[in-house]
N, C-alpha and C positions, 0 to 999 in steps of 0.2 A: 555183650554191648553189640546193642542191632546199628545196624549201618542201615545210610537215607532208605537205601533201597525197601527197606525191610519197620519204617515207622510202623507204631504200633497210630490202629483208626482208636476212631471210639467207637465201635463197635466194638470194637475187640477189651478196651475197657468198661464197655456199659456189660459184657458175660465175663468176666473175673469181677467184676463186684456182686456178680448175681440181681439185675439188674435190665429194667428197656430202656430200648435204647435215647430212648422219649428223657426220659428220666436223667441221663449220661447228662445228657444238651442241659436241664434244664440246672443243672449245677457246677454248669462247663461258666454258663450263661450271668450266672446269679442268682439265676430269676428267682422270685420269692415260694412260701408255701414244698419244700423242699424238707423232711425231716431230719434232723441233725446224724444221726444212727448213716439213716443214706448218706448225703455229704460224706461221711470220713470215710465212707466202704466205698466210695468210686474218683477224691481223693486220695488216698492209700492206692488206685488200683491205677491212676494215672502214674504213679512215684512210682511204681514196682515191672510194668511199666514204662518209663523211659516217653510218655509219652506229650506229648509236641500239638499244640493246634494250631490249624492254618485255620492263623489269623484270613490271609483273600478269600478262604473261601467267604469263606464264613461274612464277610464281606462283604464279596459278590450278593453268595447270599441275598445279606439282606436292606440291595439296591445300593452299601455307600464302598461310591471311591476306592478309597484307602489311600486318597494323592491330599496331598498338604500342596500351596500354595503360596508363595512363598519371589514376595514383592521388597528387590529390593531397586536403589538409586544406580550406582555404578557397581565394577569391583576391583576397580585399580586402587580403594585404598584396602591399607592390611585392614583396616578393625573393623570393617560391613563384611569382608574377605573369609575375614576369620568368625564372627558368627553368622557363615550362609554353613561354612563347610561344619562347625559346631550343629544348626542346626543341623546338617543333611544323615550328621554323625545313632544322631539325639532319631533322628525319625525314622533314620532304619537299621535301629535297634526294635523301634516297632512292628517290623516287618509294616512299615506302610512311608510311601516314595514322596519325594517334594517334584515342584514342577515350577521353574525360576522363571522367574519371570526379569528382566532391566531395565528401564524407565526411560535411561542413560542423562540422570537428571534432568526427562520437561515430564511437569504434574500433569499434562495433557496423555504424553504415553502412559505415565500410570498410572491411570483411569478406566484408557480402554483398556491396559494388562489386568488389572480388579477386574473386569467384567468382564473378562472372555475368561476369566483364571473361573467366577463364575458360573457362566455359560459352561465349563469342565464339569462343571458338580460336585469342585471339589470340599473336600470336610471338612476346614478351614483354612485362615488365608493368617499368618508371620508379615506381616509391612510391614520395613523398615523406610519412608515418606522420602519422596521429595525433598519439600518442602518446609516449611514453620509445618503445613499440619496437610490434613490429606482432602482432595473437595471434597461437596457437601456434595457433589454427587456418585459417590461409592464411600461416601461413607451413609446414604439413603440406601443403594443398590445394597449396604456387608448388612442392612441390617436381616436377622431369623438368622448368616451365619458366622458362628463363633472365630476372634479375631482376637490378634496377639501384634499389640503395636511397640514397636521397640524402636529406644535413642528419642523418644520425643511420647509428650503426655496422651491414653489412651483419648480422641476430641467426644465421647459418650462410655456414658456409667458405664453400659453394657460391655465396651469391651475391656479387656486387658494390653497392661500394657507396662512391661522390661527397662526403664532406662537407671543412674549411673545419679549424682549430682551436684553437675556441672559446675554454675556456681560455687562450692563450698573444697573442689576437688579443685581449682583456678587458685584460691582463695593464701588454701595451703601454699599452695607450686611457688607464687608472687609472695610471700607473707620469707618464704624458706630466700625468695633469690636476693632483700633486700635484708632478710637474713642476713651472708656478706656482706652488705653495707652499698648496695650499690642501688644509687635511687634512681636514674635515668632508667627505668625499663617500658622496654618498647613491645604491644601484642601487636602479634602479625598474622592472617587471618584472609579466607573468604565465606561470603555467603551468611551477613550478618543477617540475615532473613528468620533460620533456621536458629527453635531453639535452644540446642547443642550452643551452636557460637556466637546470639548473644546471650545467655545464659553467660558464656567464662565469660565472657566482656565483662558484664558487669560479680561476675568474683573480681576476676581483675581489677578491674578499674575502688570497689571494696578497700582492697588493700593499701591501694596505693595510699586513697585519698585518707581511710587513714591513721599512713605517716604522715601524713603536707603533703607527700608527695604531688605533681599533676602524671596524670595517666596520659601515654603515648598510643595511638594504634595508626596498624593505614591494614584495614580491613576493605578488602576488593568484594564487586556484586556480583560477582560468580569468583568460581578458581583461575579462569581463563583469561581474566578479564590475573589478577596478581600475578605477575610473569617474573620472573629472577632481572628479571635492571630491572622492577617495580621498587624493590628490597632492595634494590643498589643504592639505587638513587635515593632509598631511607636515610644511610650509610652517611651519604658522601655530602648531601644539599644541607643535613645543619648542620651551623654551626661545633655542636657540639654531638660527635656519633654515640649512641644514647652504650649502653654499659653491657642491659641485656636484653637480648630478649623471649617474649615469654610466649612459645608461637601455636596456632588452636585451634591444629590440630597435627594427623602428618603429613601429607601433602604442601602444609603449609613450614610444618617440622626442616622437610626436604627440599622443598626454593629454598628457606633461606639456611639451610648449609652450600649450597652453588652460593647464592648472594656473598655469602660471604669468602668463598674460595676465592669468584674473580675480584675485590675487592682488599688480598692478604691482610682477611683480616683472622687471629688466631683468637682459637679458643680452649678454656675462656682467656683468655692474659686482653685480647681485646677487648672480645665483645661475648661475656656470656647467651646459653644457651639451655634454653626449658621447654618441651612441646609435651601436647596431650596425643596422647596415645603411642601406644607406645607400635614401633615397626619392627617390618625382618630383620633390619642392618642397619640397626642402632647405636647394640655393642657393637661394630667392625669400623667403626671410626677409631679417630683419636685425634682427642679420649671417644671418652663414651657418651651416648648420651640421653642425658636423665629424663625422664618422662612420667607426666602419668596413666600409671598401666593401667587399661580399664578391662576389667574378665570377662572377656570377650566367649568363654569357654563356655562360662556358669552364664549366660545372659539367653547363648544364645540353650542351652539345659531349662533352664527352668521358664521362657515361655514357650518350647514343647510342653512340658508338663500342663500349663496355664490351658495352650489351646485343648492338647488330649483328653482333660478334667471339664473340659463342656462338652466336645466331640460324644464322650458320656456321662455325658450329662449326671456328675458327678460334679460339677456346682453349679447352683444355680442364683450367686447371690451378685449382688453390683457385683463387673469389676472389682479386680483384685489391681491397685499400684503395687510393684517392688521394685525397688532402690538398692539397689548394690553398687557395695565400696570399693572405692577405685586404691591401686597403691600408688605412694608415690618412689616410685624409687633413680635414688640417687647414684649417679654415675659420673663425670667425669668433665662436661661443660658445663654442669650451673660449680667451678667452683670448686666440687668436695675433693681433699688428696683421697680419699680411694671410692668406691661400693660399696651403696649399704642398703636401705632401709625405714623409713621412714614414713 
């Protein structure tokens, strides 16, 4: 077995196959007009010598950076952090690297970060937009650069996107709460202008109205405005305390848990809880928290796959719209007696 200091070179592969270095290079780069018999000889020599191409060297020769730009609004949310981790892992598997920027939820900063990454000549961009849409100037500046948008619809036909069926997933979750007999169900969250939050609200309202129930919601303009105190007021100011909470993301779910603790409300005996997005400590609570789980690992992997196909020009079609399924994890907080999947 060859050690790291004895890695086979392309020149050694060419010699073993009995061809020129130029021919071996053409086989390696999948160039046309190579005889099938010649390609078999070269591929066989690569396998015998355990040849591993130096992707970094090849990218430098081709004047490519080998760097993928990743733009996210923040890293404090479990979903965002998990997606970034999955993207990083998948990019590293391809012997490339990521350059990560965090806009702190500021659309102006997001536009600036995209501009800076483009000036650094990144191969492509994976963007989780900070608001309901990318800024028009950012869309214009990315023309000609492969872009994949996560969590939001792509703003142009040239961009690919990876999303989930937010409306459908929310509707199914609220229908589950209604199935437990809860009638006063309140939706709690922030950032109504975000595509994900607005779609989840629509799904919540559809489920409520189809059962003849009145929708109730506490949706702040920003996450900073959604305080634990404001959630407490939603529990104590009404003549009838909500019987269940549908939290629109993990941040809202965690703040709701704190508010319920301050109000001495038992879960699910006094108020049931079901949240959108799983999070690290969801199973550590007593009872454990029922959630809609997003396939974060698959989202990251598929986003990188789409981007690399664009970079390698294997995909010249209009932008692809991947919609990945969610999983409703029924634990104890929604009123279920034992953990189950549905």
